[in-house]
Every structure is written in C-alpha cells, then in structure tokens.
C-alpha positions, 0 to 999 in steps of 0.5 A: 366946205359946201358940198353939193347934193352930187357929193353927199349922194356919192358919199351915202352910196359909198357908205352903203357899199362898205356897210354891205361889205362888212356885213357880208364878210362878217357873215362869211367868217362866222359861217366858216366850219373850221376854227380861227386860231389867233396867236400873239406873236412878238419880237421874242418869237423872232419878229424883227419889230413889234409894229407891223405894217401889213400881214398877208398868207401865201398859198403855201400857208406862210405868213408874210409880215411886213415891218419897217425893218424888213419882211419877215415870214413866219413858218409856224414856229420860227421867223425867217427875216428878209431885208 
C-alpha cells in the first residue's frame, strides 16, 4: 500500500502527540505526593469474572469494573453486581 507524504506527516504528528501525552502522564503520576496502592482483585473476592473490560472510579470513590457478566461496583472490601 502506497502512502502519500501527507499521510506520513499525519502519522508522525500523531505519534509525537501520543508520545508527549504519555510522558506528561508519567510525570504527573510520579510527582503525586500520595502513594498509589494496587491490589489484585479476583473472583474469590467477589468479582463476577476474571476478565475485565474496563475500570473507572466515580467521584464517591467507588471502582466500577465492567466484565462480560455485568457491571461490578467495588466498595473497598466487597462487590455489588449490576446485571
């Protein structure tokens, strides 16, 4: 497939924007004063399925975890499943 100079320029610009965004995100992450805690959560903890499609945290602090089975709300120590 032949690419035009314009296509190559757009790809280069997009790559540069993505690279700058990743660097900026990394700098912001490592300059935070609070520590980030990670915990492995599994089906044994109440998650509806091991394979997770998406994760988001709402303004109340709940983690919403999407799986093929349904939407899980993690409340810090337990899950509530929404089908």
